[in-house]
C-alpha positions, 0 to 999 in steps of 0.5 A: 056122553064122555067116554074113555077109549083105549086107542084112536081106532076105537075112537074112530069107529065110535066117532059118528055115534050121536053124543059120544065124546071120546077121549083116548087113555091107554094107561101110558100117557097122562089121564084125561081130564074129567074122570068123574064125568066118564059115563063109558069106559073101554079100558086098554088091553093091558090094565091102566096102572091104578084100576081101583083108584081110577074106578073109585074116581069114576062117579058117573060111570055106567058101563065099563066094556073090556076088550078082553074076555077076562075081567078080573082086574075090574070086577072087584072094584066096580062102582055101584050101578055100573054095568061090566061087560066083556069081550066074549068071542072077540079073541076066540079065533087067535086064541084057539089058533095059537093053542093048536099051533102050540100043541103041535110045536111041542108035540112035534118038537119044533123048537128043538128042530129050530135050535138045531137049524141055528147050529147047522145040525141034521138031527133026525129022530121020530117025534110025537104026533097029534093024531090019535091023542086025547085033548082035554079042554079045561074051560070049554066056553066060546074059546074051547068051542073055537078050539074044538072046531080047529082040532076037527081033522087032526084025528083027536078025541076032544074031552070037554070040562066046564065049571058045571056038567052039561050034555057032553061036558064034564064038571071040574070035579071030574078032572082027577079021573080025566087027567091021567088019560089026557095026552094034552091038557088045555087051560082056558078058564077064567081067572077067579078065586076058584081057579087061582093055582088050580093047576098044583102039584096034585093036578100035575102029578095026575097027568100021564108021563109025556103029556103036554100042558098048554096054558092060554088062560092066565098065569096064575092058574098054574103053580109055577114052581110045581110046573118047573119041577115037572119040566125039570124031571122031564115027565111033562112038557108044556106050552105057555102064553101066560106066566106067573109072574108076568111079564117073565123077568130075565133070568126066571127059571122058566126061561131055561126049562126044558120041554117048554115053549113060551110066548109073551101073551100073544095068543089073542093079539091078532088082526082078527081080534082087532076087527072083532073087537071094533065091531063089538065096541061099535055094536055095544055102544049102539045098544047102550045109546038106544037103551037096548039089552047089552051083550056079555054082561058079567053077573058072576065072577065072569 
């Protein structure tokens, strides 16, 4: 069974599975031979240069298993009959941990104190605090649940929002009422046509003065120009692990925006994610070979 994998580590963890023939393709090297014979494709973390063209040539593809929770690069181009599965759960710990660290850093003004340290200045002043605040999690799936577990003990009120309402979880259409009461808004929604640009000028205008926007989802969910306007006037603060455009080019206005912490899409890039990804890849391939039901099958936009 011809299988394309993103790294030697994935190839190693699959090496003893019967009949599995792995070729490493990380998108930066030449494409291996036999694209038309690939039955299972595990793409790299950063999509290969021509996903639509690659998938169009994969006439034998039966399973595409991503190493990410997001599948927007692949979903519109899947060949008929092929199954798409994501890596739900793999990046929960890293992303949730990043979100807690990011909101703490912004609220407690750590970037400003780091700048003062470099200048050798003792800039004593009161800062904000996470305690007694309301944290709105927009996109309360497995990562949102992991974030909520990590916030337990910080003495905050967590408000959950998902695509549709369920017990203890608000629906997206309730955001206009929820946003004005939130001190921190964390974005964890998937990139879909429905979420593209959802955090626009109107969304941001509903956030309370001094609130913090934390984006650990996808850059295209936020209207960059609208966010820049709110940052420049000092009304909102933000922490972004993802941006639009991405990578953020040199000289982009976001680099110098006040009240903004930027990290280069590293929230899930941790040893924990790597370990969990390898376990999932092996377990999923074992299910596939045994003809068992696969996990994390994508049947909708995500």
